[in-house]
N, C-alpha and C positions, 0 to 999 in steps of 0.2 A: 195762758194768753197774755201777752204783754200788755202793760196799760194803754198804750196809744191806740191799741186795736179794739178797746171796748166800746160798745155802741154808745152813740150820743145820748140815747134815752137812759142809759145807766148813769151817765155823769149827771143828767138832769135829776134823776131819782135821788142820787146821793147828795146833790146840792140843795134839794127840797128838804131832805132829812138831816143835813148837817147841823152843827152845834151853833152856838151864838155867833161866832164869827161870821156866819152866813145869814144870820137872821135880821141884822140891822138894815132898815129900809134904805134904798139908794137915795143919796142926797140930790137936792133940786139941781145943783150945778154938776153936770155931767163930766166935768173935768176932774171932779174929786173921785176917790176910789169908792167902789160899791161897798166894800167890806172894811171892817176895822182893820183886818190884816188879811190880805189876798194870800200872801205866802204861807200864813198859817193854815188857811183854807186848803191850799194846795198840798200841803205835807198832811193834813187830816185826810183828805180823800186818797192820797198815796198810800196811807196807813190802812184804810178801809179795804182798798184793792187787795193789799199784801195779806191782810187778815182773811178775806174771802179765798185767797190762794193757799191758805194754810201756812203762811210764813210769818208766824207770830212774832218772832224777834225783830224782823224788818218793820212789821206792822208798829210794834211798840216803839221803834226807834223814830219812825216818821211822825207818830202821834206825839212823842216827847218833843219833837222839834216844833210841832204846831203849838204845844202847850207853852213852850218857852217864849214864842213869839206873841201869844195871847194868854198870859198867866191867869187871867180871870175867867177863862172859859170853862165853866163847870161841867158842861156837856162833853167837852173833850176829855176832862179828867175822869168823869165817869166811864166813858168808853174805854180809856186806857186802863182804868182799874178792871174792868170786865176781862180785857185781854190778858192782863197780868194773871188774874185769878185762873182764867182758862189755860194758861200756860204753866201753871204749877207754881207761881210765884206769890204765895199768900201774903209775905211780908210786904212786897211792893204794892200789892192791891190794898192792903190795910193802910198803908201810908197815904195812898190816894184817896181812899174813902174818907179818911180822917181830914184830908185837905178840903174835900168838898163839904164835909159836916161843919168845918170852921166857918164856912160861908152860908150854908144852909142847913142849920141843925135839924130840921125836920124832913130832909130829903129821904123819902122812903127807900129809893133804890141804894143810895149811899149807906144807909143804916142795914139794909140786907146784906150788902156786899162786905160791910164791916164785921157783921155777925159771921157770915160764911168764912172770912178770912181768919178770924179769931179761931173758929173751930178747926179750920185746916191746919192752924199752928198749934193744935193740941189743947186749946184753951176753951173747952165746951161750956164751962160755967160761965165765963165771961161773954161768951157769944149770945147767951139767952136774952139779955136786955136790949141790945140793938135789934135783934130779930124780933122780939115782942113789940118794939117801937116801930119797926118797919111794917108790921102787920096792922098796927093800929093807924099809922099814917096813910096806908093805902089798903083798906078794908077789902077791896074786891080782887086783889091778886092772890090767886090760889098757891102760886109758886113760894110766895113769902111764907104762907102758913105751912106748906109742907117742908120747907127748910126748917122752920121752927120746930116742927114735930120731930123731925129726925135728930135735931141737936138735942132737944129735950130728952129723946130716947137715950142718946149717948151719956147724957148727964143723969139719967136714972130719975127723971121727973115725970112718973107715969101719969099722974093726974093732968099735967100739962100736955103730955102726949096725947091722951085721949080728947081733951078739949081742942087741941090743934086739928087732930085728924077729923073730928066731928065738924069743925068749922070748914075744913077743906072739902068735906062732902057736901055741905051746903053751897059752896062756891062752885064746885064741878061735881054734879051728881053722876056723871057718866065715867068717873075714874075708878076702875075697879080696885086699884092699888090702895087708894085712900080708904075705901070701904073696908078692905082686907085688914089694913092697918088699924082701923077704928075698931074692928072686932076683936083683934089681938089685944089692944090696950084696955078695951071695955071688960074683956074676960079676966085679965090680970087685976082689975078693980073689983071683981065679983059682980059686974053688971051683965048677967048672962043674957036677959032679954035683949038688951040692945046688942049685945055681941052676936046673937043668933040672928037677928034681923039684919045687921051690917053683914054678916057673912053671906046670907041669902042674897043680899043685893049684889055683893061682889061676884058671887057665882053666877048670878043672872047676866052680869055685864061680861064676864069672861069665865065660861064653863069649863075652860082647860085648866 
């Protein structure tokens, strides 16, 4: 479906969720522009439409144009980083995550994306520090902890694997995969009682 045919409600939803370029309050003088860069906002929305349509390269091009018009928009940078990561471009994603962290050193999402990018570049040991920092910065996001657990597994850091999966089960008690992975890590550490109860919970949630 071409962009002009999308429902107006969709445009409003995107505008409400759009990054800093759309967040500035409208000036009192209505002759002034409502946003720091209306053109940047336009390119960002075009990028979101193309992303939703599965046209990731076009989405990146549009978001890159938006970023060039508003270089300080960290939200655009973060979303462009996600698109690059999902498109199998970890090097580009790492570059963008680092740019966000230069401005906001404690940004949990940027730390998570940095760690994931390092892992996808084959640098699992380096990935652990930003992933641990992301899990500390946003202690309620189970996905950050799951990513930490998987990377710790690749780095053969089994105590960290067990701790991360245990934390993941506290954040999401109904995820059978987290309970199963906790059972596995606990058994490898000789914590058989915990492994047994974790496996029971996993089977309770997913008998198959």
